[in-house]
C-alpha positions, 0 to 999 in steps of 0.5 A, a space after each residue: 102943894 098949897 099948905 095949911 098953917 101949922 097946927 099943934 096938938 098934944 095928946 093925953 093918954 088919960 093917965 093924969 090923976 084927976 087933981 092933975 088934969 086942970 094943971 095939965 090942961 091949962 099948961 097946954 093952953 099956956 104953951 100955945 098948943 092949938 088942940 088938946 086931945 085925949 085917947 079912949 081906952 077902957 083901962 085909962 084913968 080918965 074917960 075922954 068925954 067927961 075930961 074934955 067937959 072939964 077942960 072946956 070950963 078950964 080953958 078959953 082958946 085951945 081946941 079940945 078933941 078925942 083921939 080917937 073914940 072907939 066906935 064899937 063902944 058907942 051908939 051913934 045917936 048918943 055919940 052925936 048928942 055928946 059931941 054936940 054938947 061938948 061943942 056947945 060947952 066949949 064954944 065951938 072948940 070940939 073936934 070929934 076923933 073917931 076910930 074903928 077900934 083895935 085894942 083887944 082889951 077894950 073888947 074883952 073887958 066890955 064883952 063886945 066881939 072884936 070882929 074883922 077889920 073890914 066889919 069894924 070899918 063898915 060900922 065906922 062908916 055908918 056911924 060917921 054918916 049918921 053923926 054927920 047928918 044929925 049934927 048938920 040937919 037935926 034929923 036922921 032916918 037910917 036903916 043900915 047893916 049895923 044901925 037903925 036910927 029914926 030921929 026927927 028933932 035932934 038938939 043941941 046943934 049949931 044954928 048955922 048947920 055946920 058941925 064940929 071938926 071930924 078927925 078920922 085916919 088909919 094905916 090902911 087904904 080903906 080907912 084912909 079912903 073913908 077919912 079922905 071922903 068924910 073927915 076934916 082932918 086925916 091922921 096918917 098912921 103906920 101899921 102896928 105889930 102884935 105888940 102894939 109898936 110901930 111896924 118899921 116897914 110901914 114907917 118910911 118916907 116911901 110908905 108915907 108917899 103911898 098913904 098921901 097918894 091914897 088920901 089924895 085919890 079918895 078925896 078928889 076935889 076936897 083934898 086941898 081943904 083937908 088937914 093931914 095929921 102928923 102923929 108922932 110916936 116918938 118926939 124928943 127935942 134936945 140940944 144934942 140929939 146924936 146920942 139918942 139917935 145912935 140908941 134908936 138906930 142900934 135898937 131899930 137896926 138902922 142908921 141915924 139918918 134913917 131914924 131922922 127920916 122915919 115919919 113916926 119919929 121926930 128927934 133933934 134940936 129945936 131948930 132941926 125939928 122945925 126944919 124937919 117939920 117944914 120939909 115934911 109939910 112940903 113933901 106930904 102936906 102934914 100941917 097938923 102935928 100931934 105930940 105925946 104928952 111926955 113931949 109937951 114941955 120940950 116941944 113948946 119952943 118948936 110950937 113958938 117957932 112955927 105957930 101961924 106959919 
């Protein structure tokens, strides 16, 4: 398998205080991360798009993106305008991450019905088509099941007809197929439980094998161009990982070796974590690695060790 060089992202849950956001953003860039992402939920302290606009002014190198915007909360034309604006303000550093929506509180608080997953995915597919056309061509006439759009002169957009990187993903075959056909980066996720925790039955090496195969099949000839995003729910870099591995193994009713192999987790020393990432890239092609904000400092030596490789 041909590999992309490693790319490292850190994700904020939007829970930094407003006066702490500049320091967090600058620190992520100083530590060598390639991409700063922020989630999108009604309950979080910082709304993603204004926060990223501020980050664009505060930084010069690091990519900036959403992980991921809830599609049902936004109009596709206005979304495209906001994405193009952020891309312009950041000098072409913006990545648009979109998702079908899933958190019941987001829907309950906004009064938007939380429809079936297939319906939400259908709406997302329409949004993706509209946004990509607007960003690439500056016009879009679309009358679909969910949206009617008539735009003749859309600005701002890149003069060369390219558009910001698009990030999509999911845990199920339909969402991953959409991502494989349309996105630049595909996030491969485990299913979650009703309590919003990882479903360990869907977070195994065999499950990841299956998801990568779905993406490969749906992507066809564009598969080698895709970046596959390795999203880590638990990430700990520490000199002696054995005690914490024992804790997780007991809680999950698994062996420490199974915890190490869990694709949603990455626990070990700097050297062992770097080796695990290289093995996972070799097996699955996972070249973008996304860590939670809490792991940003401890994971930085891994970034330094693998950056550009």
